[in-house]
N, C-alpha and C positions, 0 to 999 in steps of 0.2 A: 660598215659597221666601226666601232670603237676599237682601237689597237689593243686595248687591254681586255676587251671581251674575246677578240681572236686568240688573244694568248690563252685566256682561261678554257675555251672551247678545244684548243688544240691539245693542252695539257689534260683535258679530262679524254679526248679521243686516244692519245696514245696510251693513258694508263688504262682506259677501257679496253683496249686493245690488248694489252699485255695480258690481261685474265685469261681468254680463251687459248690464246699462245701457251701460257703456263701450263693449262692444264694438259697440254698435251706431252709434258714432262712428269706428270704428276706419278703416273706408274714407275718412272725410272729413278725417281730421285725424291726422299724423304721431304715432307714439307717445311720442316725447319732449316734443313740444308738447301732446300729450293729457294726459302726467303734469304739466306744469307748469300747465294750465288747472284740472285738479281740484285741486292743491293751492292754487292760488291762490283757487279758488272756496271753497275750505274757510276758508283766512285771512282773506279780505275779507268772507265772510258773517258769521265769528265775531266778527271786528274790529268790525263794525257793531252785532252783538247786543251785545257789552263795552260800546261807547261808550253806545249808546242805554241800558244799563242803569245805567252811571254817571251819566247825567243825571237818572236817576230815584232816585238816591242809593244804588245798589247793596243795595236792600233785600234782606234775607234770602241775599245770595250770600256765597260764601265769602272770605275774607282774601287779598288779592292778594298777589302775589310779594314776597318780601321780599329784601334785598341778599343775605344769605346764601343764597338759592335760585338766583341769578344764575348761579355757575359751573355748577351741576348742570344748569341749563336750557341754557345755552350748549353744555355738553359732550354732551348729549342732542340737541340740534339739530344739531350737527357731526357726530355719529355717524350718527343715524337720517334727518334731514333732507336730508345733504348726501352723507356718506360711502356710506350704503345705497344711494340711488337711482344714484350715479354707479356703483357696483361693479356692481349689477343691470345697468344699461344696457350695460356692458362686456362683462358675461358672457353676456346675451343675443344679443349681437352673433356670440357663437361658440359657442352652445349651443343645441340643437334646444329648440323650446319646450315639448316633452312632458317634457325633461329637467329644464327649468328650473322648470316646475309641480310636478314632484316634488321637486326641491331646496328649494323656498320652503316646505315643510312643517318644515324643520329649524330655522324661525325659534322656533316653540313650544319645541321640545327644547332650543335654545341658550339661551332664556329661562328656562327652569327651571333647567337645569344652571348658569348663572350665579348665579340665585337663591339655590339651594341650596348650592352649594360655594364661591361667592366671596362674595357678601351674607349668607350663613349663616342663609337662610329656612328655616323649619321644614318638614318635611315627612315622611310616614311610609310604608309598603309600600303602603297603600290609595291614597295620591295619587300614587305613583310610579306604580303599576300602572295607575291611571285615566289619566295622562298617556301610557303606553306604549298603552294600546288607542287613544286619541284620535288620536295620530299615526299609529298603524298605518292607522286609518280613512284618514286623509288620504293616506297612502301608498298604498292600494287604490284610492283615488278617481282619483289620478294616473296609477296605474300600467295604467289602461285605452287611455292614448295608447302603451302599448308603447315606454317610453323608452330612447335609444339615446345614449349619451354621445359626445361629441364630443372635440377636442382638451382636456387636462386644464385650462388655464387659465381657459376659460369657466365651468366647475362650480366650480372654485375661486374664482372672483370672486364667483358666486352664494352661495356658501357665506359667504363673507367678509361679502357684503351682509346675510345673514341675522345674522350675528355683531354687525354693525352694530346692526341694529334691536334683537337681543337685550340689546345695551348699552344703547340708548336706553330700552327698557323699565324695565330695573332702574334706571338713573339718575332717569327721571321718578317712579318710586314714591317717591324720597327727598324729592319735592317735592309728592307728590299731594295733601297736605293745602291746598294752595294753591289759588286759582281754576282749575277746571279749564278753562274758558272761556278765560281769559286765556293759559295755558299752551298750548293747542290753536291759539289764535289765531296766538301767536308762531311755533309749528312750522309751522303751514301757509303763513304768508306767506314765511318765508324759504326752505322747500322750494321752494315754488312759484317764486320769484324765480330761485334757483339753476337750476331746471329750465328756467325760460324763456330764461336768458340762454346756457345749453347748446345749447339747440332752436335759438335764434337763430344761435349760432356753427357750428351743422350744417349751417344753410342752410335750415331749417323756416320757413315764414311761418304768419301769422296766419290762420285758416280765418274762413268766414262767421259774421256776429254771431249767428244761431241755433245753428250749433254751439258758438260761445264759450258763449252762454247755458246750454243744455244741458249742456254739460261743467261749467261752475261750479255749475249745480242738483245735479247728481251729485256733485261734489266735495264740496259742501256738507254733503249728508246721508251720503255713503258715507266720507268723509275727515274732515270737521268735527266733525258731531253724534257720529260712531262714536268718534272720538278724545276727544271731551269724556266719553262714557260710558265708555272705557277708562281714562282717569284716575281718574274717580269709582271704577270697578271696582278698580283699584292701591290706591285709599285703603282700601278695605273688605276685600280679598282677599289683597294681595300680588301679586308679579309671577308667580310660579309659577303659581297657581291662575288667575289672570285669563288668562295666555297659554294655558293649557289650554282654558278655556272659549272663547276667543276663534278657537281651532283649529277650531270649527266653522263658521267664514267659508266655507271652501272647498265644504263639504257645502251650505250654505244657497245659495252662488251657483250650485251645479251643479243645485239642485232648481228654482232660479228659471228656470236657463236652461232646465231641462226645460218648464217652462210658457210661457215668453216666446219662446223662440227654437226651441222644438219638437225639442231635441236629444233624439236617441235615447240610452237607457241600457241597460248591462246588468247581468248580474248581480251585478259587482262593485260596482256602485253601493248596491244593497239590502245588501249585506254590509257595506260601509263605512257605511251608516246605521245598522244593527244595532250595531256596534261603537262608533260615535260616541255613540250613545244608553247602550250599558253604560258608558264611561268617563265620561260625564258624570254618570250615576246613581251611580258609585262616589264622585266628588266632591260630589255633592250629599247623600249620605247619610254624609259625614265629620261624625266627632265628635271634637273634641279638646279635652280638658278636664283641667287640672292646676293645682297651687298654683303662683301666678307673681308676682313683684314688679315693680312698676312704678318705675323712676327718676324723680326729677323733671324735668320737661320744660316747655318754655313754647312754644307754637304757636297759630296761627289757623285756625279752620275751622268750618263750619257745623256745629252739635250741639244737642242737648237735654240738660236735666239728668239724666243717668242716672246709673249707679254709678259711671262713670269721669269724670264732669263735676260734681261737688261742690265748686264755687267761688263766691267772692264777686264783686261787680261794683263796679268803682271808678266806675261811673258809673249815671245813673238809667235802670232798666230797666223797662219795661213790661209784663213777665211773658210775653211772647211767645215762642213755642218753635215751631220751631226758629229759633235765631239765630246770629251769627258775629260774633267779636272775638277779639282776642290774649287768651288764658288761661294760667294755671299750674295743672299737675297737680303734686299733691304725693304723695311716695312711699306706695305702698301694696301691700299683699300680699293677695290672695284668690283664689278659683276658681272657675271658670265656663267655658262652651264657649266658645271663641274662634278666630280666624282670625288671621292675621299680619299685620293691618292695622295701622294708624298708632300704633295704642297698644299692639299686641303685638308687640314687635320684639324680644322677650328671646332669651336663651341657654335651652337646653334640656341 
């Protein structure tokens, strides 16, 4: 299995697993405060990881964010870490939970549409069909709750939140060659602090220490590590394909709920599972190959000296691979199977 696909599916598994575990805390912590603690657990845990790694010399780590990356990161945080959660909370206040669950499946669709038609990421009929099948599986999974829309402003706000996260995903792709831990840590801290401020303004209080610790641990795994893996998947697959694989998260969460919370499922669950598997199979069996040209580019990321990394070093190199340093790619034209990763963002 391709490395990027593994990253995306692991990210979906961690995020999907966080939902049923977070449900165990819903009765003890207000929803907004819980969101804040989940994000803060993610940001704090990853910041500690990042700091410890720097003390050890960042051996083998990707290059950190550059000055040119900061506007992209700021826009991604503003859209996905602030705008998305705020719009979602406004929408949830006016929309039945069943409808909200259905609408949240639009994030993957909007991510793909922006990637394809705004950011010009390549796709073909097989990829489009795979995305359609995966989204249909998510819709069926949510449809078991018999959604009924309320007033229009609530659903519109949730759709706007999905659009914010779709913009976030595509903007993060632009900086996905940089240190994934650093990116995810900053996103978690900012989103956590914003949600915490909002929770306190709404009159929520901090829960017991045990609940704080549990939420932080769930957030570190389901939001923090998941986001690190998501950024790595963006680096290898591009936005649309990563979003498609990540759409498996609701199914994974439902499967864990079945085991952990003893929730009953019907025939639609198994139909959704079959569709999800078919959609992922369509993506896994994609083979995109043609003659393409690489323009000259300079960036830094973890790499080995493969056909895309034939460069000299201006420092003493011990021959260890993979390694990370700023490097320049010279123009080259060749043909091989590839994804729209950080080295293949060419026009077709």
